[in-house]
NUKE-190466 format. One record per residue (C-alpha): residue number from 1; residue in three letters; x, y, z negated. Coordinates in steps of 0.5 Angstrom, whole numbers, padded with zeros to 4 digits. Layout:
- nr/rest/px/py/pz
- NUM/ALA/X/Y/Z
...
***
This chain:
- nr/rest/px/py/pz
- 1/MET/0030/-0134/-0064
- 2/THR/0028/-0127/-0064
- 3/ALA/0026/-0123/-0058
- 4/PRO/0032/-0119/-0056
- 5/GLU/0031/-0111/-0058
- 6/LYS/0029/-0107/-0053
- 7/GLY/0033/-0101/-0051
- 8/ARG/0032/-0094/-0054
- 9/TRP/0028/-0091/-0047
- 10/TYR/0024/-0097/-0046
- 11/TRP/0018/-0094/-0049
- 12/ALA/0019/-0088/-0045
- 13/LYS/0020/-0092/-0039
- 14/ASN/0014/-0096/-0040
- 15/TRP/0010/-0090/-0041
- 16/LEU/0012/-0086/-0035
- 17/HIS/0011/-0093/-0031
- 18/TYR/0003/-0092/-0032
- 19/HIS/0002/-0085/-0033
- 20/TRP/0007/-0081/-0028
- 21/VAL/0001/-0079/-0024
- 22/TYR/-0001/-0075/-0030
- 23/LEU/0005/-0072/-0030
- 24/VAL/0005/-0070/-0023
- 25/ILE/-0001/-0067/-0024
- 26/ALA/0001/-0063/-0030
- 27/ALA/0007/-0060/-0026
- 28/VAL/0003/-0058/-0020
- 29/VAL/-0002/-0054/-0025
- 30/LEU/0003/-0051/-0029
- 31/TRP/0007/-0049/-0022
- 32/VAL/0000/-0046/-0020
- 33/GLY/-0001/-0042/-0026
- 34/ILE/0006/-0039/-0027
- 35/SER/0005/-0037/-0019
- 36/TRP/-0002/-0034/-0021
- 37/LEU/0001/-0030/-0027
- 38/ALA/0007/-0028/-0023
- 39/ASN/0003/-0025/-0018
- 40/ALA/-0002/-0022/-0023
- 41/LEU/0004/-0019/-0027
- 42/HIS/0008/-0017/-0020
- 43/TRP/0014/-0021/-0023
- 44/GLY/0020/-0020/-0019
- 45/GLU/0017/-0014/-0015
- 46/THR/0019/-0007/-0013
- 47/LEU/0012/-0003/-0015
- 48/PRO/0011/0003/-0011
- 49/ASP/0012/0010/-0014
- 50/TYR/0007/0012/-0008
- 51/GLN/0003/0009/-0003
- 52/ILE/0001/0012/0004
- 53/ALA/-0006/0010/0007
- 54/TYR/-0005/0010/0015
- 55/VAL/-0012/0010/0018
- 56/GLY/-0012/0010/0026
- 57/LYS/-0013/0006/0032
- 58/ASN/-0007/0003/0033
- 59/SER/-0002/0000/0028
- 60/LEU/0005/0003/0027
- 61/PRO/0011/0000/0029
- 62/GLU/0015/-0003/0023
- 63/ASP/0021/0001/0024
- 64/THR/0017/0007/0024
- 65/ALA/0013/0005/0018
- 66/HIS/0019/0004/0014
- 67/ALA/0022/0011/0017
- 68/ILE/0016/0014/0014
- 69/GLU/0017/0011/0007
- 70/ALA/0024/0013/0007
- 71/ALA/0022/0020/0009
- 72/PHE/0017/0020/0003
- 73/ALA/0022/0017/-0002
- 74/GLN/0028/0022/0000
- 75/TYR/0024/0027/-0004
- 76/GLY/0020/0023/-0009
- 77/GLU/0021/0021/-0016
- 78/ASP/0022/0015/-0020
- 79/LEU/0015/0015/-0023
- 80/ASN/0015/0008/-0026
- 81/GLY/0022/0008/-0029
- 82/ASP/0024/0002/-0025
- 83/GLY/0030/0006/-0023
- 84/ILE/0028/0006/-0016
- 85/VAL/0024/0011/-0012
- 86/SER/0019/0006/-0008
- 87/VAL/0014/0008/-0002
- 88/LYS/0009/0003/0001
- 89/LEU/0005/0005/0007
- 90/ASN/-0001/0001/0008
- 91/GLN/-0004/0001/0015
- 92/TYR/-0011/0000/0016
- 93/VAL/-0012/-0001/0024
- 94/SER/-0019/-0001/0027
- 95/ASP/-0017/-0003/0035
- 96/THR/-0015/-0010/0037
- 97/GLU/-0014/-0013/0044
- 98/ASP/-0019/-0018/0042
- 99/VAL/-0025/-0015/0045
- 100/GLU/-0030/-0020/0043
- 101/ASN/-0028/-0019/0036
- 102/ALA/-0027/-0012/0036
- 103/SER/-0033/-0010/0031
- 104/THR/-0031/-0015/0026
- 105/TYR/-0024/-0013/0026
- 106/ALA/-0026/-0006/0025
- 107/LEU/-0030/-0008/0019
- 108/ALA/-0025/-0011/0016
- 109/ALA/-0020/-0005/0017
- 110/GLN/-0026/-0001/0014
- 111/MET/-0027/-0006/0008
- 112/GLN/-0019/-0006/0006
- 113/PHE/-0019/0001/0006
- 114/LEU/-0025/0002/0002
- 115/ALA/-0022/-0003/-0003
- 116/ASP/-0015/0001/-0003
- 117/MET/-0020/0008/-0005
- 118/ASN/-0023/0004/-0010
- 119/ALA/-0017/0002/-0013
- 120/GLU/-0014/0009/-0012
- 121/GLU/-0008/0006/-0009
- 122/SER/-0006/0011/-0004
- 123/TYR/-0006/0018/-0005
- 124/PHE/-0003/0020/0001
- 125/LEU/-0007/0020/0008
- 126/LEU/-0004/0019/0015
- 127/LEU/-0009/0020/0020
- 128/ASP/-0010/0020/0028
- 129/ASP/-0017/0023/0028
- 130/PRO/-0018/0027/0021
- 131/ALA/-0025/0029/0024
- 132/HIS/-0028/0022/0025
- 133/PHE/-0024/0020/0018
- 134/GLN/-0028/0025/0014
- 135/LEU/-0035/0023/0017
- 136/ASP/-0034/0016/0016
- 137/TYR/-0031/0017/0009
- 138/GLN/-0031/0024/0006
- 139/ALA/-0025/0022/0003
- 140/LEU/-0020/0028/0005
- 141/ALA/-0019/0033/-0001
- 142/ASN/-0019/0040/0000
- 143/TRP/-0012/0044/0001
- 144/ASP/-0012/0046/-0006
- 145/GLY/-0013/0038/-0008
- 146/THR/-0021/0039/-0010
- 147/PRO/-0026/0035/-0007
- 148/PRO/-0030/0037/-0002
- 149/GLY/-0037/0039/-0003
- 150/ASP/-0043/0034/-0002
- 151/ASN/-0045/0036/0005
- 152/ASP/-0038/0038/0007
- 153/TYR/-0036/0032/0012
- 154/THR/-0031/0037/0016
- 155/ALA/-0024/0036/0016
- 156/ALA/-0022/0043/0017
- 157/GLY/-0017/0046/0013
- 158/LYS/-0016/0039/0009
- 159/THR/-0010/0036/0014
- 160/VAL/-0004/0039/0017
- 161/PRO/0000/0036/0023
- 162/TRP/0006/0032/0021
- 163/ALA/0010/0036/0026
- 164/ASP/0008/0043/0022
- 165/CYS/0011/0041/0016
- 166/PRO/0018/0043/0016
- 167/THR/0020/0038/0011
- 168/LEU/0018/0032/0014
- 169/ALA/0019/0035/0021
- 170/GLY/0026/0036/0019
- 171/TYR/0027/0028/0017
- 172/ASP/0030/0024/0023
- 173/LEU/0025/0018/0024
- 174/GLY/0030/0015/0029
- 175/THR/0027/0010/0034
- 176/TYR/0023/0004/0034
- 177/GLN/0024/-0003/0037
- 178/THR/0018/-0007/0039
- 179/THR/0017/-0010/0047
- 180/VAL/0020/-0003/0048
- 181/THR/0025/0002/0045
- 182/GLY/0022/0009/0043
- 183/SER/0022/0015/0039
- 184/SER/0019/0014/0032
- 185/ALA/0018/0022/0032
- 186/GLU/0014/0022/0038
- 187/LEU/0009/0017/0035
- 188/VAL/0009/0021/0028
- 189/ASN/0008/0028/0030
- 190/GLY/0001/0027/0033
- 191/LEU/-0001/0025/0026
- 192/PHE/-0004/0029/0021
- 193/LEU/-0002/0029/0013
- 194/GLY/-0008/0030/0008
- 195/ARG/-0009/0027/0001
- 196/ARG/-0015/0023/-0002
- 197/ALA/-0020/0027/-0006
- 198/PHE/-0022/0025/-0013
- 199/TYR/-0029/0026/-0015
- 200/GLU/-0027/0023/-0022
- 201/GLU/-0022/0024/-0028
- 202/PRO/-0017/0019/-0028
- 203/THR/-0019/0013/-0033
- 204/ASN/-0012/0013/-0037
- 205/GLU/-0006/0016/-0038
- 206/LYS/-0002/0012/-0033
- 207/ALA/-0007/0014/-0027
- 208/ALA/-0006/0021/-0029
- 209/LEU/0001/0021/-0029
- 210/ALA/0001/0018/-0022
- 211/ARG/-0004/0023/-0020
- 212/GLU/0001/0029/-0022
- 213/GLY/0007/0026/-0019
- 214/ALA/0004/0025/-0013
- 215/GLN/0001/0032/-0013
- 216/ARG/0008/0034/-0014
- 217/LEU/0011/0030/-0008
- 218/TRP/0005/0033/-0004
- 219/GLU/0007/0040/-0005
- 220/ILE/0014/0039/-0003
- 221/LEU/0012/0035/0003
- 222/THR/0007/0041/0005
- 223/GLU/0012/0047/0003
- 224/GLY/0011/0052/0009
- 225/ALA/0006/0048/0012
- 226/THR/-0001/0052/0014
- 227/PRO/-0007/0047/0015
***
């Protein structure tokens, strides 16, 4: 008697029986690789046309942050051509209720902001203490956009209160909801708007166009304001 003919999928099933672990490992590696690539290329993300760095002691409520983004977006342009005007507010906050780790928390915020500056992410600066900020970073541009002199660590003439910008002051920021309900305008009116200083020319055309677009928005937002 001859052995019965084995089914069409016999060899495949037999191989899978002994090697399924390798398939699982390969699938995991492939998934990790695709996820990494998606993050690197920002697949599925809405990339911001403008970014704002808020540097302060206390974080802004989420509702207030979104209202600030909307205020900027109303007057902005679609710089990256995706059909959406998107603004991102990055918060770098130094205070924490964890007293024992306060210095570590403040250092982490400082390092995050320096990484932002190095990557040229945020053009606009929203500050609660411009004088202290300039002493720490010397990152505020002069009112005309030029970088400060080597020994200029003052914030004078480089920022303007949000409330003194007619365009921004006229925008309804609404309310925020945390453990309490409050007015976003009351929080933001005490902040100062500035722009970052660039000490070098842009490295490529994309960076140059981003700076030019941000400068146009700066001029719109600060029209009628005096530092």
